[in-house]
N, C-alpha and C positions, 0 to 999 in steps of 0.2 A: 620442391620441398615436400617432405612426407607430412601428411596431415596427422595431428595428434589429438585424440579425444580427451576431453576433460569432463568428468561427471559432476553434475551439480544437483544438490538437493535443496528444496525450498519448503518452508513450513510457515503457514499463516494460521495463527491461533486466534480465533475471534469468539464472540459471545454466542453466535448462532451457527458457526461451523468451524471445524478444524480441517484445514486443507493442506495436502502435501502434493508437491509436483516434482518430478525428477526429469532433468534435462541433460543435454550433452552439448558441449561446445566443441566443434571440430576446428582446430586452429591450424592453418597452413601459412601463417604469417600475415594474412589479410585481416585488417581491423574490421572490415565489413562482414565478416563471417557471421552466420546466424546460429541461433540456439535451436536444437532439435528437441522437442518435447517427447519424452519416452513414456511417461506414466503419470496418472492423476488419481488421487484418493481423497475422500472427504467423509467426515462423520459429524453427527450432531453432538456438540459438547455438553457436558453437565458439570465439568470441573472448572469452568471459566465463568467469571462474573465480571461484567463491565470490562471485557477484553483483557483481563488479568487473571492469572492463575489463582483460584480460590481453594482448590482441592488438588494437591500434588498427585495423589494416587489416581484419581479419575482422569486428570489431564494427561498423565503418563500413559495410561491405557488408551486414551483417544489418539495420542500421537502415534503409538504403535499401530493402532488399527488403520489410521489414515495412510501411514507409510507402507504398511503391508499391502494395502490395495494398490498403491502406486507402484510398489516393487513388483507385484505380481504382473502388472501390465507392462512394466519396463524390462523385467528380467534381470535387473541389477539392483544393488543396494548401495546407496551412498554412505560413507562413513560420517561425514559432517554436513551440517545444514546451515543455510542462511535463514534466519528466523525473523519474522516481522514483529515489530514492537509498536503498539498503539501510540498515537500522538497524545493521548490522554495522560500518559505517564512520562512525558518529557517536558523540558523547558529549553528555550533557545537563548543564545546570547551572541554578541559579536565581539571580535577581538582584533587588534591590529599588531603587526610586527614590522620591525625595520632592521635591515642589515646593510652593511657596506659590501659592495660588489667586489669580488676577489680580483677580477681582471676588468678590462674595459668592456667586455661583452658578457652579458648575463647568461649563465648556463643553468642546467637543471639542478646542480648542487646549490646554487644561490637560491633557487626557488624552494628547494627542500629546507634550506636553513631558515628562510623567512617564515615558512610554515611552522617550523619548530618553535620559533620565537613567539609567533602569534598564538600558538596553542599552550604556551607555558603560563597558564593561569591557574589559580587555586580552585580546585574542584571540591565542592562541599562533600563531607564524608558520607552523606546519604544520597549522593549522585554519582553517576558513572558517565564518562565521556564516550559517546558511541560514534559521533561524526564530526569531522572538521572539514567544512566545505569551502574552498576558496571562492571569494566573491569578486573582488577587483584588485588590481595592482596599480601602483604608482612607481614611476621611474623618474628620479630627480624631481619629485613633486608634481609630475605630470600624471594625472589620474585617468581612469576609464580604460585601462589596458587589460585585455583579457589573457594574452599570451606573451609574457615578457621575455621568454628565452630567445636569445639572438639579438636583443636590443642593446644599444650602447648606453652606459650610464654608470654612476658611482654609488647610487643609493636606491635600494629596492624596498618598497613597502607593500604589505599585503593586508587585506581585510578578509577575515574568515568568519563563517557562520558555524557556530558550535551547537551541537545537540547533546544535551545532558539528560540521561535517563534516570528514572527512579531506581536507586540501588536495589531496593527490595523487589520491585517488579522484574528487574533484569536477573537477579539471582534466582528467583523462583522459576523463570522461564528456562534458564540454564539447567537448573536442578531437574525439572520435568523432562527436558530433552535428554540429559545424561542418564537418568533412570530408565528412559525408554531404550537406551542402548546406542545413542548417537552422540556426536560432538557438535557444539555450536561453533561454526566457522566465524560467524559475525551476526550480531543483532543489527537489524536495519529498520529505520523509521518507515512504518507502513505507508504513509502518504507519499513519501519519496519514491518507494517502489512502485506504487500505483501510478505516479506521474510518468515513470519510465515506460510503463506498458501501454498507457492510453494516449499519451501526447506524442505528436511528431516533433522532430527537432525544430521545425519551423514554428510550431506552436509554443515550444519552450522559449524560443528566441524572442518572438514578438510579444509574449506575455499571455499566460493562461492560468486559470484557477481550476484545480482539480477538486471536485467535491465528492468525496466517497461516503455514500450513505450506507452505514453498516447497521448492525443489529441494535446496539444501544447508543452509539455516537455517530456523528457526522463529522468527518475530518476534512479540513481545508488545507490545501497546499498551493501556494502561489509561486509560479515560475516566471522569470523575466530575464531577458538577455542570456538565456541558456542555463540559468542557475535557479535553485530553489531559494526563495527570498523570505517567505513568511509561512508560518504554520499556526493553525488554530483548531479548536474542537468545539462543536455544538453538542451538548449532552442529550441529544434526541436522535433516534434512528427508527428502523423498521419495527422494533419492539414497541415503541411508543404508539405507532398506528394500531397495533394489535390490542394494547392496553386500552386505548380509547374505544375500540369496538366492544371490548368486554363491558365497559361502563355504559356506553351508549346503546348497545343492543341487548344487554343483559344476558350474555352467553358466556360459556366457559372459554378459557384462553385457547385451548386446543381448537375449538370450533371457530374462534375469531381468526386464528392463523389460517384455517382451511378456507373460510369465507373470503378472507383478504386475498389469498392466492388465486382462488377460483373466480371471484366476482369483483375484486377490488379494481377501481380505476381512480385516477388522480383528480378528475373533474366531474362535477354533476352535469356539465354540458354534454358529456359523452353517454348519458344514460337516458333511456326512455322513461319518463315519469310514471308510466303505467306498469313498468316491469317490476315483478316481485321475485324474491328468492326464498327458498325453503330452508328453515333452520329448526333445530330441536326445540320442542315446547317445554313448558314448566314441569310436566309430568313425564314419567318414563314412557318412551315410545310415542309420545305426542309430538306433533309438528306444528309450526306456526309459519306464517308468511310475513315477510318484511319488505318494504319498498327498497329496491336496489339504490334508488336515489339517496336514501338516508345513509346507506353504507358509503357511497361516494362522497357525500357531504362531510361525514366524519373524517375520512381520509384527507380530503381536500383542505379542511381547516388545519389539521396538524401539519401537512406538507407545506402549506402557505406559511405557517409559523416558522418551521425549520429553515426554509429557503430565505425567508426575510432575515432571520438571524445570520445566515451565511452572507447575505448581501451587506448587512451592516458591518460584519467583520471585514469584508473586502474594502469597504469604504473607510473603516477605521485604520486599515493598513495603508491607506492612500494609494490604492491600486485600481480604484474603480474606473478611472479614465486611461489606464495604461495597459489594458489587457486586450491586445489586438486579436488574440485567439479566442477570447471569450471564456465561457465557463464550460467545463466538461464534467458531466455527471457520471459517476461510476459507483461500484459497490452493489450489493444485492438490492438495495432499495431503488436503484436507478432503473430497474426492470419494470417498475410499475407503469402500466399502460396509461398514456396521456400525461406523463410527468413533464414532458417538454412544453406542453401548452401552459401549465402552471408556472414553470420556471421562466419561460419567455415573458410572462406578464410581470415578473418580479425583477429580473435582471435586465438592465438597459444595455445589453451586449449579446453577441451570438451565444447560443446554448446548443450543445449536442450531448448525446449519450456516448460514452467511451467504453470499449471492450478491448482486451489484448488482441494483438494480431501481428503488428509490425515486428520484424526481427525474429519471428518464431516459425519453425517448420515442424515436420513430423506430425505428431498428434495435436497440432495447434488448435484444431477445431474443438478439442476437449476443454480448452480454457478460454475459448472465444466468447465469454460472457462477462458482463460487468462484475459479477461476484468473485471472479478469479483475478481481478486486476492486481491485487497485492501479491498473490502467489506467483503470477506470471512475471510481475515486475522484479521479484526477488531473483528469479532466474537471470533476468537481464542485468541486474545489478552485479550478480556474481560473475557473469560473463565479462562485464566491463572491468572488474577487478583482475580477472585472469589476463585479459588482453593488456591491461596496464602493466602488470608484473612482467609479462613476457616482453613487452616493448621496452621495459627498463632493464632487461637482461636478467631478471630474477625468475625463479620458479614460481608457479601460482601459489597463492596463499591457501587455496582450497586443496585438500587432499584429493587428488584426481583419481586415485586407484579405487576400485570397487571390490567389495567382497562378493564374489559370484558363486562360491562353492557351497559351504555348509548351510547358508540361509534358506535354500530351497527346501530342506528337510522340514522346516517349520510349517510349510504349507501342505505337504503331501505325506 
């Protein structure tokens, strides 16, 4: 069988970075085929506030910049993009559907019919349905079935997990992407994408919580028995650490960011009490020295608060004792030195830091950091959609052709 390349564009728009990744799925009929990373680009955003578009013109320009960086590296330009959407702007609900089986044996048409019935709910005018994720099936009232195709029965029931996005947030994202010169192939829930990139299939099966520490929010996605089961958001992230340093140390925000990145650690136990760090003083050109232990104490207090709220959310969702894979920290905030020590003291389960890697080839090292979890996961999500469409005998929903000709003139 001749291998066919399908180009994939992914866009993660956050409050602290806009990241674009271009990849390629080489399909030769094998479902285990991997995604080749071709290019990566990122810029610091000014048009995004709380992970939502607040300035269309600035966000449009940042999308163009990030994609041009990725396209220069990749040598190709995708027409359409899979775009991440923050969990802060979604709500979730469950729905059930029931159909009579057409013949004695359940086939794929029966499964698609029951999905259509389950998703036939009234969507509020200010919401948009972006995901319908099957959870469990019942055949003739016998539940707990994951794959009903081929089973014998007369009644098929399905429970689905539905993700409804804020209509305004979705429209603004699409508008910014369209004005940048691209199409939106699909909006994808960001923590769902992150879970695809940092969890193994075994971790999704036995149960794991992905905790993505972003700039202004920390997103929680709980996976169990291979499916996403719960989503939540804690309204604190890396920016909260910097704001605390501004107040606690009396320094400008830009300096707080620099100090956090250079000297920040998650625990005071990791710091020599005698060590000091140099920072700008109150007068122009003046310098002052501050105990590094104070810096660590401020960060540790906020991190303890954020992770405690995450733990409470996992308990509230009734999954505290059902996560065999434990907690996986990801996102830019997960790179903080010593974060595992603090997390292990809060969660009564295994904890690790997660970065993309599995299922990616090519320039995979370019995205093998926690802050690229969502962008890399968008590539994997898109690849899964393409494989699914090909397996069902349909062409891929993503426009696989690339514009390789005239776009090069923009750079040279």
